[in-house]
C-alpha positions as CSV (number, residue, x, y, z in Angstrom):
1,M,91.4,-17.6,-191.5
2,T,89.8,-15.5,-188.9
3,S,91.1,-14.6,-185.6
4,V,88.8,-13.3,-182.9
5,L,89.2,-11.5,-179.6
6,H,85.9,-11.1,-177.6
7,L,85.8,-9.2,-174.4
8,Q,82.2,-9.2,-172.8
9,A,80.9,-6.2,-171.0
10,R,80.7,-6.6,-167.4
11,S,77.2,-6.8,-166.0
12,G,76.6,-4.0,-163.5
13,A,79.9,-2.0,-164.2
14,P,79.7,1.6,-163.6
15,I,79.3,3.8,-166.8
16,A,82.5,5.6,-166.1
17,C,86.0,5.4,-167.7
18,D,88.5,4.6,-164.9
19,M,92.2,4.7,-165.9
20,S,93.3,4.9,-162.1
21,T,95.0,1.3,-162.5
22,A,96.2,1.9,-166.1
23,R,99.9,1.7,-166.9
24,D,99.5,4.5,-169.3
25,T,98.1,8.2,-168.8
26,P,95.1,9.4,-171.1
27,D,97.5,11.5,-173.1
28,E,99.8,8.5,-173.8
29,R,96.7,6.2,-174.8
30,L,95.6,9.1,-177.2
31,A,99.0,9.2,-178.7
32,E,98.8,5.4,-179.4
33,Y,95.5,6.0,-180.9
34,H,96.8,8.8,-183.2
35,A,99.7,6.6,-184.3
36,L,97.4,3.7,-185.0
37,F,94.8,5.8,-186.9
38,E,97.7,7.5,-189.0
39,R,99.3,4.3,-189.9
40,A,96.4,1.9,-190.5
41,L,92.9,3.2,-190.2
42,L,90.8,2.5,-193.5
43,R,87.4,3.5,-192.4
44,R,84.9,3.8,-189.6
45,E,81.2,3.5,-188.9
46,R,78.8,4.3,-186.1
47,S,75.5,2.3,-185.8
48,A,72.7,2.6,-183.3
49,D,74.7,0.3,-180.8
50,A,78.3,0.2,-181.9
51,V,81.4,1.8,-183.5
52,V,83.4,-0.2,-185.9
53,F,87.1,0.7,-186.9
54,W,88.7,-1.0,-190.0
55,F,92.3,-1.3,-190.1
56,R,94.8,-2.3,-192.6
57,A,96.4,-5.6,-191.2
58,D,100.0,-4.3,-191.5
59,L,102.9,-5.7,-189.4
60,G,102.0,-5.3,-185.7
61,T,98.4,-3.8,-186.3
62,R,96.6,-6.7,-184.7
63,E,98.8,-6.8,-181.7
64,T,98.4,-3.0,-181.2
65,V,94.5,-3.3,-181.6
66,D,94.3,-6.3,-179.2
67,D,96.5,-4.4,-176.5
68,L,94.4,-1.3,-176.8
69,A,91.0,-3.1,-176.6
70,R,92.2,-5.1,-173.5
71,R,93.3,-1.6,-172.0
72,E,90.0,-0.1,-172.9
73,H,88.1,-3.0,-171.5
74,A,90.0,-2.6,-168.2
75,C,89.0,1.0,-167.8
76,C,85.5,1.0,-169.6
77,P,84.2,-2.5,-168.9
78,F,80.5,-1.4,-169.6
79,F,81.4,-1.9,-173.4
80,E,81.7,-5.1,-175.3
81,Y,84.8,-5.4,-177.6
82,H,85.1,-7.5,-180.6
83,I,88.5,-7.7,-182.6
84,E,88.8,-10.1,-185.7
85,S,91.2,-10.4,-188.5
86,V,89.5,-11.0,-191.8
87,G,91.8,-11.1,-195.0
88,G,94.0,-7.9,-195.0
89,E,91.9,-6.2,-192.5
90,V,91.7,-5.8,-188.5
91,I,88.1,-5.1,-187.5
92,W,87.5,-3.5,-184.1
93,T,83.8,-3.3,-183.0
94,T,82.8,-1.6,-179.6
95,I,79.3,-2.4,-178.6
96,N,76.8,-0.7,-176.2
97,R,74.7,-3.6,-174.9
98,R,72.9,-1.3,-172.2
99,T,69.3,-0.6,-172.2
100,G,66.8,1.8,-170.7
101,D,68.1,4.8,-169.0
102,E,71.7,3.7,-168.9
103,R,71.8,3.5,-172.7
104,A,72.0,7.1,-173.5
105,G,75.0,7.7,-171.0
106,V,77.0,5.0,-172.8
107,D,76.0,6.2,-176.2
108,V,77.6,9.6,-175.5
109,I,81.0,7.7,-174.8
110,L,80.5,5.7,-177.8
111,D,80.0,8.8,-179.8
112,A,83.2,10.1,-178.4
113,F,85.0,7.0,-179.5
114,H,83.7,7.3,-182.8
115,A,85.0,10.8,-183.1
116,L,88.4,9.8,-181.9
117,P,90.1,9.9,-185.1
118,D,88.8,13.5,-185.7
119,H,90.5,14.6,-182.2
120,A,93.5,12.7,-182.7
121,G,94.4,15.0,-185.4
122,S,94.4,12.3,-188.3
123,D,95.0,13.8,-191.7
124,R,92.8,11.1,-193.0
125,D,89.5,12.8,-191.6
126,G,88.3,13.8,-195.0
127,D,88.5,10.3,-196.3
128,L,87.1,8.9,-193.3
129,A,84.0,11.4,-193.1
130,A,83.1,10.6,-196.8
131,K,83.3,6.8,-196.1
132,A,81.5,7.0,-192.8
133,G,78.8,9.3,-194.1
């Protein structure tokens, strides 16, 4: 059985990450990502318009991913977020739907999102790099 959370990009949203109304700080959010990557990240992929993270569907992983995606959507509404559970995995896809001159600016942020496991200090970087490359 597949369960899906789909958060559409907000048309006309500024291309800026704004955590001014967030209940957490940037450092706290990064710590949550670090813990999630350490516990459950299986692999990642960067395509022309998206970043996909695959997580092991351990106890609480789906809830953590859904919560993080909702908070990311609140601060970065220019992205589209798609979360689904398939078999023993939780798949998080973050998509850049912008075109034209705006696309390059959003791609820079998408690149940083893809690199997040590297900067979160994950000890799984070697495995991830081999699978993503």
